N, C-alpha and C positions, 0 to 999 in steps of 0.2 A: 504494499499500499504506499509506504513512504517513497519507494522508488518511482511509483506512478505519479505522485504529487510532485516530486522533484523534477521529473521529466516534463510535466505540464508547465511548471514554473519556468524552467530553463527555456522551453519552447516559446513561451509568451515573451520572455525577455529577448530572445533572438529575433523574433518577429518585430517587436517594438524597436529594437536597436537598428534593424535593417530599414525600417520605415523612417527613422529619423535621418538617415543618410541618403534618402532617395533623391535622385537627380530631379532637377526642375526644368521643365520645358519653358524656355524664355523666348519671347518674340518682341519685336518692336520696329521702330522706323528711325532712320537717320535722315536728317534734313539740314538744310542750310538756314542761316539767320532769317532769310526772306520766306521761308516755308517751302521752298522747292526741295524735292527729294534728291538725295545722292543715289544714283541709279547704277553704280558699278563699284565693285570692291568686295571685300570680305571683312566682316566684323569679327574681332577676336576678343574673347573674355579670357583673361590670363591671371591666375592666382600665384604665379611664380613657380609652381610645381607642374601644372598642366594647363592646357589651353583648349577652349572649345571655339569652333568657328561656324559662321553662317554667312552664306553669300547674299548680297543685296539683289533684289529684283528690280524691275523697271519702275516700281513705285517707291523705292527706298526701304522696303520691308526686308527684315531678316528673321531667321528662325534658328534657334539652337535646340535641336531635339525635335522629336515628333515622328521619326521614322521607325524606331526600334524601341522595344520595351526598356525602360529605365535609362534612356539616353537623355541628353540635355546637359546641365551642369550641376555639380553638387552645391549645396548651400555654402556660402562663404563670401569673402570680399575679393573683388576682381578689378584689375585695371582693364580698361576697354580701349582698343585701338582699331584702326582700319587699315588694311593693306590692299594694294592694287587699285586704289581709287585714282585712276588716270585715264586720259584719252590719248589715242594715237592720231596724229594729224599728218597728212601728206603735205609737204611744204611746196611741192611743185617743182623744186629744183631736182637735178639729177646728180647721182653719184658719178664720179669720174669713170670713164670706160677703162677696162684693163689695158695695160701697155700692149702695143702691137707685137712686141717681141716676146711676150709672155708665153710660156709653154702650158700654162693652165688654161683650160677651156672655160669661158664664162657660161653661166647657165641662163640662156634665153634673155640676154640683155639687148639683143638686136642692134648693137652698135651705139645706142644712145645713153647707156647707163641706167641704173635702176633709180626709181624715185626715192628721195630721202623721206624718212619718217621721223617725226619728232614726238616724243612721249611727254605729255604735259600733265603734271599733278593737278587734281581737282580740289584737294583739301589742304589746309595749312599743315605743314610738316609736323607740328607738335601733336597731331592726332594719328601719326603713322607708326609709332613704336611704343613698346611698353615703357621704355625709359623716359620718353618725352610726354606722354599723354597726361592730360588732367581729367580725362573721363574715367569715372569709376562707378561701381555698382555693388551693392550688397544684395546677394541672392539669398532669399529665405524660402521656406516651404510655400509661402503664399505669393512669392514674386512670379509674375507671369508676363507682364508687358513692361518693357524698358525702352524709352525713346531717348534719343540724343540729338543735340544740335551742334553742328560743326561749322567752322569758318572756311570760306573758300581759300584756295592757295593764293598767295600774293603773285601778281603778274611779273 
């Protein structure tokens, strides 16, 4: 009888303890000061030991968790930053054609050279790494929606 009671007590404690550490599915939106959404990049919640990531959609929404049982982020304090928030622009200029005496065969440049591409950041650099960011979030068992406002990159 005592073994059965001990087994039940231990089982309840294990179930309770595992429920306290359940991951939380967090979602939200990233937008600029003027209310327009940031539509590309990846939001990262980083507690210094592990990180959870969620891609931004065309309306600036992200989601951490929701695809698998117990995914999301564990409760705790997180620094939040955004990676890959940039756009690629064709400048219209052409890269130089390969030297005529070169033995390397160019890949479909057709003698004009390839167009130059320029990558332009969309957000201020202080939101792009764990060390620089001032965005943070405390995730608790009741946390579900977390929205952030970021500044545009300086021209």
